[in-house]
N, C-alpha and C positions, 0 to 999 in steps of 0.2 A: 865752441865755448872755451872760456879760460880754464886752465887746468885747476887752479885754485877755486874753491867754492866762492861764489859772489855773495856779499852781504850789502844790501842797500841801507844806508844810514841817513835818516832825515833829521835835521836840526832846526828847531823853531827860532822865531825872532828873538826871544829872550836869551837864547844860547849864543847867537852870533853877535849880539849887540855890544858886548863888553869884552875887554881883554881877558878877563877871568873866564868868561864863557868860551871864547875862541881857544884859550889854552886847554880847557876841558875837552873841546872838540878834538884838538890835536892828540890829547891823551887817549880818547876813545878810538881814534883811527889807528894810533900806535898799537893799542891792545888788539885790534882786529888784525893788523898785519902780523903781530906776534903769534896769533892763532892760525897763521897760514891761510887766511882768507883774503879775498880781493875786495876791499871796500869801494863802494860807489857812494859818494856823499851828495846829498840834496839839501839845499839851504833855502830858508825863508828870508824875507827882508828884515833888516835890523830893527828890533824893538817894536814898540807900539805907538799909537797916535801921539804926536808931539816930538818923538825922536826924529832927528833930521832926515833919515832915509827910510822911515816907516812908510808903508803904502798909503795910509790915511794922510800923512803929512805931505807926501808927494801930490796926491790928488787934490789936496786943499789949495795947492798953488794955482789951480785953474778952476776952482769951484764956482767962482763968480764970472767966468769967462765963457764965451761960446766955444765948445769943443764937441767933437763927436766921439763915438765909442771906440773907433780905431785909434784915435790919438790918446784917449784915456788909457787904453791898453798899452800903448807905447810907453807912456809915462809910468804907469803902475809897474810895468815889468822891470824898470830900471832898479828898483829896490833890491830884487833878487840878484841882478847882475852885479851890483856893488858887493853884496854879500859873498857871491861866488869868488870874485877876485880877491877880496880881503881874506877869506878863509883859505883859498889856495896859497896865498902868500904866507899865512900863518903856518900851514902845513910844511911849506918849503923851509921856513925858518926853524922848524922842528926836525929838519933832516928828512922829510918825506917828499918824494917827487910828486907833484900835483899839477893839474891843469884845470883852469876854469872854462866852463862851457855854458853857452846859452841853452835854453830849452830846444831851440831849433837845431843848434849844433849837435845836441845829444840825440837828435833823430826823432823828436816828439812832434807828431802831426795831429792837428785838431780839425774839428768840423767847421771852424770859421765863425762861430758865434762869439762875438766880442763880449768880454767881461764875464762870460759864463760858459766857456767852451768845453767840449768833451774831447778826450783823447780818442782818436780813431785808429792810429797806427803808430808804431815805434820802430825805427830802423836803427838797431843798436850797434852797428859796425863801428862808429866813432868811439863809443865807450869801450868796446872790446879791443879795439886797436890801442887805446890808451892803456888799458890793463896789460896788454901784451908787451907794451914798452916799459912796464914796471911803474906806471904812474897811477895816482889816485884821481879819477875824474871828480870834479866838484861842479855839480849841475845846478844852475839857477832854477829853482822850483816855480810852480804857479803859472807856467807859460809853455807855449809851443808855437808852431807856425801852421797856417792853413795852406790850402792848395795853391794860393796865390803868393805865398811867402810872407804874408802879413803876420805880425805878432798878435797872438790872442792869449788871454789869461783865463784861468780855470775856475774863477770864483774864489771868494775868501776861504782861506784854509787849503788852497789848491796844491800847496807843496806836498801835503800828505798824499794826494792823488798822484802827483808826479812820482813819488817814491814807490807807491804800490804798482803803478803802471810799469815803471822800470823793472820792478821786481818780477813781474809776470814776463816781460819781454826778455829779460836776461836769465830767466829760470833760476832766480836767486835762491840761495839756501834759506835766507830770511830777510825780512824787512824790519828794521828797528827804527821806531819813531821816538825821538828824544825831545823832551819838553821840560818844563820847570816844576812838574809834580811827579810823584813816584809811580804813577800809572793811571789806569782807568779807575775811577772812584765810584762808590755806591751812590753818590750825589755830587753836585757841584759844591766844592768846599767853600766857595764864596757865599753860598746860600745856606750851608749847613756845616758847622764846625766839626760835627761828629762823623762826617763822611769818612769811610775807610777805603783803602786800596784793595782792589780785587786781584787775587793771584791769577785767576783765569776767567775768561769770558768767552762765550760762544760767539762766532762771527756774526750770526744772525741777531744776537742781542746787541752787539756793538753797533751794527747797522741801525737797529731801531733806536738806540740811544742817540746816535748822530742825527737821525731823521727827525727826532722829537726834541731837539734843542741842545744836546750835549755838544760842547765845543772842543773836546779832547782830540777827536779825529774827524777830518772832513768827510761828509756823507758819501761822495763818490769813492773815496778811498776805502771806507768801510764796506761799500758795495763790492768793490774789487776783491777785498779780502774774503768776502762771503762767496763770491762766484768762482774764485780761482783756487781756493784752498791754500793760499799763501800762508806761510808761517810769519806772523806779525807779532812783535812785542813792543809795548809802550813803556818807555823808561825815562828816568830823570837824568839829565846831562850831568848833574853835579853830585850825585850820590851813587852808592853801590847797591841800592835797592834793586832786587831782581825785576821789578816792574810787573806788568800784566801781560800774560800770554793770551793771544787771541786764538782760540782753539777751533779746529775744524769741527763742524757740527756733527759729522759722522762719527767722530771719535770721543765726543764729550757729552755726557748726560748731566743735566742740571740736578743739583742735590736739594734745591729748595724752590718754592713757588716763584719768588721774586729775586731779581739780581741787583737792580739799581733803579734810581729815580732820575728822569730827565725833566727839565722844565724850560719853557720858552716864553719870554715876555713879548710885549709889543704885538698883541693879537687883537683884532677887531672882529666883532660878529655882525653879520648883515642878516636881517630878517626881510624876506621878499614876500609881498602879497601877490599871490597868483590869481588869475581869473577863476571865478567859480564855475568851472566847466562840469556839466553833468556827465559828459562822455569821458570815461577814465583814460581812453587813448589820447584824447585831445589834451587832457590835463597833463599827461606824461610828455606830450609833445612840447608843451610850454616849458616844462622843466628841462627837457633836452636842449631847447634853444638857449636857455640860460647857461647850461654847462658848456655848450659849444661856443657861445659868444665869449665866455670867460677864457676858455682855452685859446681861442684865436687872439685874444688880447694879452696872452701870456700871464694870466692870473692863476695862481695855484690855489685851489680850494681845499679846505680841511674841515673835518668834523661836520660834514653836511648832513642835514636831517630834514627830509620832506615830511610834512605833517598836514593833512587836509589841504587847505588852500594857502598854506604858507610853506616857505622853503628857507631854512636857516643854514648858514655855513660860516666858517671863519676864514679870514685872510690875514696875512702879515700886514702890519700897519702901513708898511711902505707901498703895498699894493692897493690900499683902500680907495684912493682917488680914482684909479683906473677901474676898479671894480664898480664903483658907484656910477661912473660914466657909462659903463656897459649896461647896467640895469636901467638907467634913465633912458638910454637910447632904445631899449626894448619896450619902454613905456610902462614899466612896472613900478608901483609904489614900494618904498622900502624904508626901513629904519636901521640905524647903525648904533652899536654900543662899543665904545672904545675902552681902553684901560683894562684889558683882560690878559690872562696868562693861561697856558696849557701845561698841566702837570701830568706826567706819564709814568706809570709803573711798568717796568720792563722785566720780563722773565719768561724764558722758554718753558720753564716748569709749570706755568699756569694753564697750559692748554689742556682742556678737558677736566680741570680740577674745579669742583663746585665750591662756592662760598668765597671766591676771591673778591668779587664785587661787594659782597656783604662786609668783608673785613675792611675794604677801602672806605665804604660808606660810614662804617662805625668809627674808623680812625679820624676821618675828616669831620664828622659830626662832633666827635669829642673835642676837636680843636676849634670848633666854631667856624669852619670853612664852609662858605656857601657855594654849592656846586650848581653851575648853570646848565651844563650839558655834558654828555659822556660819549665816548666812542671806544671801540675795542677791536682787537685782532687776535690771532692765535698767541701772540707773544707780548701784547701791550694792552693796557687799559688807560685811556686818557680822560682827564676831567678838565673842564673849562671853569676857571675861577676868576674873581676879581684880582687884578695884579697885586693889590696890597695883601692878599691872602696867600700868594704863591709860596713864599718861604715857609710860612706856617704849615701849608699843605705838604711841602716836601718833608719837613720835620716830622709831621704826624704819620705819614706813610712810611718813612724810614724807620721810625720806632715801631709802628704797628706791624711791620713785616720783619722786624728783627734784623735789619740790614747792618746795624752797627755791632752785632755780636760776633 
């Protein structure tokens, strides 16, 4: 390993998109070098949809043309390649030796699932060699190569996962995720102006926030932070705000019942009519066939509730057509309700505490929010609501649990 402690620094698309942002990146890397650390930089594609090199803009070039997943991955990966080269150039202009690397050149290997690959192995020798030469590696995020050498991408937000995976492989002292907000917030500030920055959050809470709709950190990255004990901090590229420290769950105990609110729109609920089987085992077998068929079709189910001769569950709106095809093939009648959202209260401190659901129900009822369905775990309680009620629900829960205080 390098003699200097390694710090992985990931910069998002809004940071790399402008000269101002790239100048801020150079300043952050300079600060890291002055602290006698060895920075490894990971970058996302430049900007958001509409910007010339943003991932959505690139994919739009072939949206109406026949392409396969392998070719879409090739195209999508180029946004990060452009960023890596441009940022490496910016660092050299600031007097910092730097070298741009593709995900494959950085030793990132994946399972070969195009457009949603998982990192399987990392061979960090190229990065360690660059550090030993006194260079700052600038790695194209969101990508790796499979066993056949094909480029695969890690799903939207995958540069976070690149950074955390490299942090584990390099035994980094820390992973710093830079974005355009001051840290992880108690709610999405686009949905709630009163959302505040969290000084610290448990890794399991961050994972649940990501899993239930928060877009601050990619879900697999949050899962890596949870599983590995990585020291992760989410910070603003442009300010000196200390950001949010992601704490190891073994060393941090929550001080309150709730930590944050996540919400996800674009949710559809499917109600399946099951055969009226008198034999309970036969009835369960039908449900099992539904679950297996959905899994085989690659449809992720959420908030599923078996009740009598009906089975209700939610799917992302993008999976709705596939899900309905599966149910039709099974010969089961079904109804669909679109235009829904899931709002989730997240907090490791709620486990075993009585009255949390009562407080949620009171807050939502007071705001006139109609709850269609609920689901819970040790650290979350989710409610399904009409999409037009989602922001009102976020605000009601945020106030009801004192998250802005």
